[in-house]
N, CA, C and O atoms as a DFTB+ gen file, in Angstrom:
372 C
 N C O
     1  1       4.510      -1.081       6.648
     2  2       4.488      -0.830       5.244
     3  2       5.893      -0.037       5.019
     4  3       6.331       0.614       5.968
     5  1       6.557      -0.069       3.888
     6  2       7.613       0.543       3.709
     7  2       7.967       0.475       2.142
     8  3       7.372      -0.307       1.401
     9  1       9.009       1.374       1.667
    10  2       9.578       1.393       0.385
    11  2      10.868       0.723       0.336
    12  3      11.716       1.077       1.154
    13  1      11.131      -0.155      -0.469
    14  2      12.544      -0.799      -0.649
    15  2      12.924      -0.252      -2.100
    16  3      12.207      -0.219      -3.100
    17  1      14.267       0.176      -1.942
    18  2      14.857       0.692      -3.050
    19  2      15.743      -0.351      -3.636
    20  3      15.549      -1.541      -3.389
    21  1      16.815       0.102      -4.489
    22  2      17.711      -0.930      -5.092
    23  2      18.407      -1.801      -4.017
    24  3      18.845      -1.284      -2.989
    25  1      18.499      -3.035      -4.246
    26  2      19.068      -3.943      -3.231
    27  2      18.313      -4.369      -2.231
    28  3      18.756      -5.153      -1.391
    29  1      16.991      -3.864      -2.203
    30  2      16.144      -4.224      -1.046
    31  2      16.251      -3.416       0.140
    32  3      15.711      -3.757       1.193
    33  1      16.992      -2.251       0.004
    34  2      17.492      -1.470       1.275
    35  2      16.012      -0.591       1.433
    36  3      15.488      -0.045       0.461
    37  1      15.486      -0.553       2.691
    38  2      14.373       0.212       3.074
    39  2      14.875       1.535       3.083
    40  3      15.916       1.823       3.673
    41  1      14.076       2.490       2.359
    42  2      14.340       3.902       2.245
    43  2      13.394       4.723       2.851
    44  3      13.671       5.917       2.966
    45  1      12.105       4.215       3.345
    46  2      11.218       4.959       3.895
    47  2      10.106       4.030       4.539
    48  3       9.646       3.051       3.951
    49  1       9.725       4.432       5.796
    50  2       8.776       3.418       6.465
    51  2       7.548       4.224       7.009
    52  3       7.701       5.384       7.391
    53  1       6.382       3.630       7.040
    54  2       5.213       4.341       7.631
    55  2       5.287       4.204       8.977
    56  3       5.785       3.221       9.526
    57  1       4.697       5.375       9.684
    58  2       4.696       5.196      11.073
    59  2       3.614       4.552      11.827
    60  3       3.686       4.259      13.020
    61  1       2.521       4.331      10.991
    62  2       1.496       3.435      11.551
    63  2       1.222       2.179      10.699
    64  3       1.646       2.116       9.545
    65  1       0.543       1.218      11.242
    66  2       0.203      -0.033      10.436
    67  2      -1.064       0.103       9.736
    68  3      -1.751       1.124       9.709
    69  1      -1.337      -1.077       9.135
    70  2      -2.563      -1.167       8.467
    71  2      -3.559      -2.033       9.226
    72  3      -3.328      -3.232       9.379
    73  1      -4.690      -1.445       9.718
    74  2      -5.683      -2.263      10.513
    75  2      -6.472      -3.043       9.535
    76  3      -7.652      -2.705       9.440
    77  1      -6.049      -4.054       8.760
    78  2      -6.563      -4.876       7.949
    79  2      -7.911      -5.276       8.202
    80  3      -8.809      -4.887       7.455
    81  1      -8.137      -6.007       9.172
    82  2      -9.339      -6.508       9.583
    83  2     -10.540      -5.518       9.673
    84  3     -11.692      -5.806       9.347
    85  1     -10.130      -4.331      10.150
    86  2     -11.115      -3.289      10.304
    87  2     -11.291      -2.478       9.054
    88  3     -12.312      -1.797       8.954
    89  1     -10.444      -2.482       8.139
    90  2     -10.567      -1.530       6.956
    91  2     -10.729      -2.326       5.632
    92  3     -11.523      -1.915       4.786
    93  1      -9.942      -3.544       5.409
    94  2      -9.871      -4.168       3.895
    95  2     -10.523      -5.380       3.984
    96  3     -10.810      -5.880       2.897
    97  1     -10.855      -6.029       5.030
    98  2     -11.389      -7.448       4.872
    99  2     -12.608      -7.548       4.078
   100  3     -12.830      -8.558       3.412
   101  1     -13.437      -6.526       4.111
   102  2     -14.797      -6.589       3.297
   103  2     -14.759      -6.055       2.001
   104  3     -15.813      -6.046       1.365
   105  1     -13.564      -5.534       1.407
   106  2     -13.547      -4.890       0.166
   107  2     -13.735      -5.901      -1.000
   108  3     -13.261      -7.035      -0.929
   109  1     -14.411      -5.480      -2.030
   110  2     -14.778      -6.349      -3.158
   111  2     -13.344      -6.442      -4.060
   112  3     -12.892      -5.445      -4.624
   113  1     -12.835      -7.472      -4.109
   114  2     -11.572      -7.674      -4.912
   115  2     -11.716      -7.278      -6.380
   116  3     -10.752      -6.899      -7.046
   117  1     -12.932      -7.378      -6.849
   118  2     -13.253      -6.923      -8.337
   119  2     -12.974      -5.306      -8.382
   120  3     -12.215      -4.790      -9.203
   121  1     -13.626      -4.661      -7.482
   122  2     -13.569      -3.278      -7.524
   123  2     -12.187      -2.675      -7.068
   124  3     -11.751      -1.619      -7.526
   125  1     -11.557      -3.419      -6.153
   126  2     -10.201      -2.957      -5.464
   127  2      -9.289      -4.182      -5.741
   128  3      -9.042      -4.895      -4.768
   129  1      -8.781      -4.503      -6.887
   130  2      -8.002      -5.550      -7.169
   131  2      -6.498      -5.398      -6.381
   132  3      -5.931      -6.408      -5.964
   133  1      -5.980      -4.214      -6.238
   134  2      -4.716      -4.032      -5.645
   135  2      -4.956      -4.295      -4.139
   136  3      -4.517      -5.303      -3.586
   137  1      -5.653      -3.368      -3.521
   138  2      -5.987      -3.596      -1.994
   139  2      -6.523      -4.810      -1.572
   140  3      -6.150      -5.398      -0.557
   141  1      -7.599      -5.288      -2.516
   142  2      -8.159      -6.667      -2.402
   143  2      -7.311      -7.827      -2.297
   144  3      -7.698      -8.904      -1.845
   145  1      -6.209      -7.603      -2.699
   146  2      -5.262      -8.737      -2.898
   147  2      -4.377      -8.828      -1.672
   148  3      -3.609      -9.768      -1.465
   149  1      -4.546      -7.743      -0.843
   150  2      -3.609      -8.146       0.447
   151  2      -4.078      -8.937       1.356
   152  3      -5.261      -8.979       1.693
   153  1      -3.171      -9.619       1.814
   154  2      -3.492     -10.885       2.825
   155  2      -2.608     -10.293       4.118
   156  3      -1.436      -9.932       4.010
   157  1      -3.350     -10.262       5.307
   158  2      -2.790      -9.801       6.492
   159  2      -1.597     -10.677       6.900
   160  3      -0.816     -10.232       7.742
   161  1      -1.406     -11.863       6.376
   162  2      -0.311     -12.762       6.771
   163  2       0.630     -13.049       5.836
   164  3       1.401     -14.005       5.924
   165  1       0.600     -12.166       4.826
   166  2       1.842     -12.293       3.784
   167  2       2.186     -11.060       3.353
   168  3       1.437     -10.098       3.521
   169  1       3.380     -10.966       2.742
   170  2       3.991      -9.686       2.267
   171  2       3.487      -9.441       1.002
   172  3       3.143     -10.399       0.310
   173  1       3.384      -8.230       0.565
   174  2       2.970      -7.976      -0.841
   175  2       3.723      -6.654      -1.267
   176  3       3.975      -5.738      -0.485
   177  1       4.053      -6.673      -2.631
   178  2       4.951      -5.650      -3.110
   179  2       3.996      -5.031      -4.373
   180  3       3.312      -5.669      -5.172
   181  1       4.164      -3.762      -4.284
   182  2       3.506      -2.991      -5.528
   183  2       4.638      -2.285      -6.231
   184  3       5.331      -1.540      -5.538
   185  1       4.913      -2.410      -7.468
   186  2       5.965      -1.932      -8.168
   187  2       5.530      -0.657      -9.129
   188  3       4.345      -0.396      -9.332
   189  1       6.506       0.028      -9.640
   190  2       6.278       1.111     -10.433
   191  2       4.986       1.251     -11.290
   192  3       4.177       2.143     -11.032
   193  1       4.796       0.400     -12.277
   194  2       3.597       0.338     -12.957
   195  2       2.350       0.307     -12.146
   196  3       1.382       0.994     -12.473
   197  1       2.340      -0.454     -11.118
   198  2       1.172      -0.717     -10.314
   199  2       0.774       0.466      -9.364
   200  3      -0.352       0.470      -8.865
   201  1       1.656       1.452      -9.107
   202  2       1.599       2.447      -8.170
   203  2       0.148       3.432      -8.610
   204  3      -0.780       3.639      -7.829
   205  1       0.216       3.907      -9.896
   206  2      -1.032       4.671     -10.154
   207  2      -2.407       4.024      -9.882
   208  3      -3.354       4.716      -9.507
   209  1      -2.510       2.708     -10.070
   210  2      -3.634       1.866      -9.821
   211  2      -3.903       1.816      -8.258
   212  3      -5.035       1.862      -7.777
   213  1      -2.745       1.717      -7.529
   214  2      -2.951       1.534      -6.117
   215  2      -3.494       2.989      -5.597
   216  3      -4.456       3.083      -4.834
   217  1      -2.767       4.102      -6.097
   218  2      -3.303       5.485      -5.581
   219  2      -4.698       5.581      -5.818
   220  3      -5.481       6.007      -4.968
   221  1      -5.077       5.147      -7.100
   222  2      -6.489       5.294      -7.553
   223  2      -7.564       4.741      -6.683
   224  3      -8.652       5.260      -6.436
   225  1      -7.024       3.447      -6.199
   226  2      -7.885       2.679      -5.318
   227  2      -8.069       3.332      -3.909
   228  3      -9.154       3.371      -3.330
   229  1      -6.865       3.857      -3.400
   230  2      -6.942       4.655      -2.091
   231  2      -7.812       5.962      -2.220
   232  3      -8.368       6.426      -1.224
   233  1      -7.923       6.543      -3.447
   234  2      -8.775       7.623      -3.570
   235  2     -10.373       7.392      -3.532
   236  3     -11.238       8.199      -3.191
   237  1     -10.533       5.927      -4.024
   238  2     -11.985       5.530      -4.159
   239  2     -12.485       4.752      -3.002
   240  3     -13.617       4.270      -3.042
   241  1     -11.587       4.575      -1.806
   242  2     -12.030       3.756      -0.647
   243  2     -13.202       4.524       0.106
   244  3     -13.276       5.737       0.306
   245  1     -14.081       3.554       0.469
   246  2     -15.295       4.095       1.310
   247  2     -14.645       4.786       2.506
   248  3     -13.546       4.460       2.955
   249  1     -15.432       5.790       2.996
   250  2     -14.905       6.557       4.181
   251  2     -14.567       5.689       5.434
   252  3     -13.623       5.945       6.181
   253  1     -15.394       4.676       5.590
   254  2     -15.082       3.918       6.760
   255  2     -13.882       2.953       6.681
   256  3     -13.472       2.380       7.690
   257  1     -13.348       2.788       5.514
   258  2     -12.099       2.230       5.378
   259  2     -10.765       3.094       5.557
   260  3      -9.627       2.638       5.674
   261  1     -11.095       4.251       5.555
   262  2      -9.816       5.322       5.751
   263  2      -9.235       5.212       6.985
   264  3      -9.530       4.333       7.794
   265  1      -8.324       6.172       7.180
   266  2      -7.602       6.427       8.356
   267  2      -6.318       6.895       8.053
   268  3      -6.019       7.083       6.874
   269  1      -5.437       7.130       9.046
   270  2      -4.153       7.654       8.830
   271  2      -3.174       6.785       7.929
   272  3      -2.233       7.353       7.374
   273  1      -3.372       5.431       7.773
   274  2      -2.607       4.754       6.991
   275  2      -2.722       5.007       5.515
   276  3      -1.810       4.661       4.765
   277  1      -3.917       5.657       5.022
   278  2      -4.201       6.052       3.714
   279  2      -3.139       6.992       3.246
   280  3      -2.414       6.725       2.288
   281  1      -3.061       8.066       3.918
   282  2      -2.087       9.145       3.697
   283  2      -0.659       8.660       3.616
   284  3       0.102       9.069       2.738
   285  1      -0.297       7.779       4.546
   286  2       0.860       7.180       4.639
   287  2       1.155       6.324       3.436
   288  3       2.247       6.437       2.880
   289  1       0.320       5.542       3.033
   290  2       0.573       4.891       1.723
   291  2       0.711       5.702       0.388
   292  3       1.399       5.372      -0.578
   293  1       0.014       6.706       0.496
   294  2       0.047       7.803      -0.519
   295  2       1.473       8.346      -0.592
   296  3       2.029       8.547      -1.672
   297  1       2.032       8.570       0.556
   298  2       3.258       9.191       0.619
   299  2       4.412       8.216       0.230
   300  3       5.464       8.590      -0.288
   301  1       4.090       6.888       0.547
   302  2       5.260       5.809       0.166
   303  2       5.113       5.574      -1.337
   304  3       6.128       5.250      -1.954
   305  1       4.075       5.691      -1.922
   306  2       3.853       5.677      -3.429
   307  2       4.620       6.715      -3.996
   308  3       5.374       6.482      -4.941
   309  1       4.478       8.015      -3.430
   310  2       5.154       9.261      -3.953
   311  2       6.646       9.023      -3.947
   312  3       7.325       9.317      -4.930
   313  1       7.181       8.482      -2.827
   314  2       8.584       8.238      -2.603
   315  2       9.078       7.168      -3.515
   316  3      10.191       7.307      -4.022
   317  1       8.361       6.120      -3.771
   318  2       8.762       4.994      -4.681
   319  2       8.715       5.408      -5.942
   320  3       9.579       4.926      -6.674
   321  1       7.879       6.241      -6.467
   322  2       7.674       6.778      -7.807
   323  2       8.705       7.922      -8.218
   324  3       8.926       8.272      -9.377
   325  1       9.267       8.418      -7.129
   326  2      10.071       9.614      -7.197
   327  2      11.634       9.583      -7.571
   328  3      12.463      10.334      -7.056
   329  1      11.893       8.687      -8.462
   330  2      13.198       8.678      -9.030
   331  2      14.088       7.395      -8.660
   332  3      14.962       6.902      -9.373
   333  1      13.675       6.959      -7.379
   334  2      14.429       5.711      -7.125
   335  2      13.690       4.494      -7.641
   336  3      12.492       4.638      -7.883
   337  1      14.229       3.366      -7.832
   338  2      13.471       2.146      -8.330
   339  2      12.969       1.572      -7.030
   340  3      13.631       0.666      -6.524
   341  1      11.899       1.987      -6.445
   342  2      11.367       1.627      -5.262
   343  2      10.045       0.791      -5.427
   344  3       9.293       0.979      -6.383
   345  1       9.838      -0.001      -4.593
   346  2       8.607      -0.757      -4.525
   347  2       7.951      -0.432      -3.059
   348  3       8.646      -0.099      -2.099
   349  1       6.641      -0.558      -3.011
   350  2       5.848      -0.255      -1.869
   351  2       5.591      -1.676      -1.269
   352  3       5.043      -2.571      -1.914
   353  1       5.980      -1.795      -0.133
   354  2       5.718      -3.259       0.532
   355  2       4.725      -3.095       1.848
   356  3       4.855      -2.259       2.742
   357  1       3.833      -3.981       1.748
   358  2       2.788      -4.236       2.903
   359  2       3.414      -5.589       3.564
   360  3       3.597      -6.613       2.907
   361  1       3.686      -5.474       4.799
   362  2       4.389      -6.467       5.364
   363  2       3.220      -7.247       6.374
   364  3       2.623      -6.641       7.264
   365  1       3.034      -8.560       6.093
   366  2       2.151      -9.386       6.785
   367  2       2.706      -9.815       8.133
   368  3       3.853      -9.552       8.494
   369  1       1.869     -10.453       8.812
   370  2       2.265     -10.911      10.163
   371  2       3.119     -12.242      10.081
   372  3       3.538     -12.771      11.110
């Protein structure tokens, strides 16, 4: 996971990965459209207007889906929204 700024330059990276199969595989995509759209084999980007919805979904995650990755994604969202034109990227395998 990382934030890409103008020109696709990576400006911040997460230290941990997202354990997709253990955390997100069973999420209801209707209740979690942002996180539910993630595919462990494809890249996905969330842009400025999508970041509040992504943060809201992180706040509503069931406890068993949590972990250090949640705080890191929140921080990446903060960086992306903090004045640079950044996107939060989830990188698939």
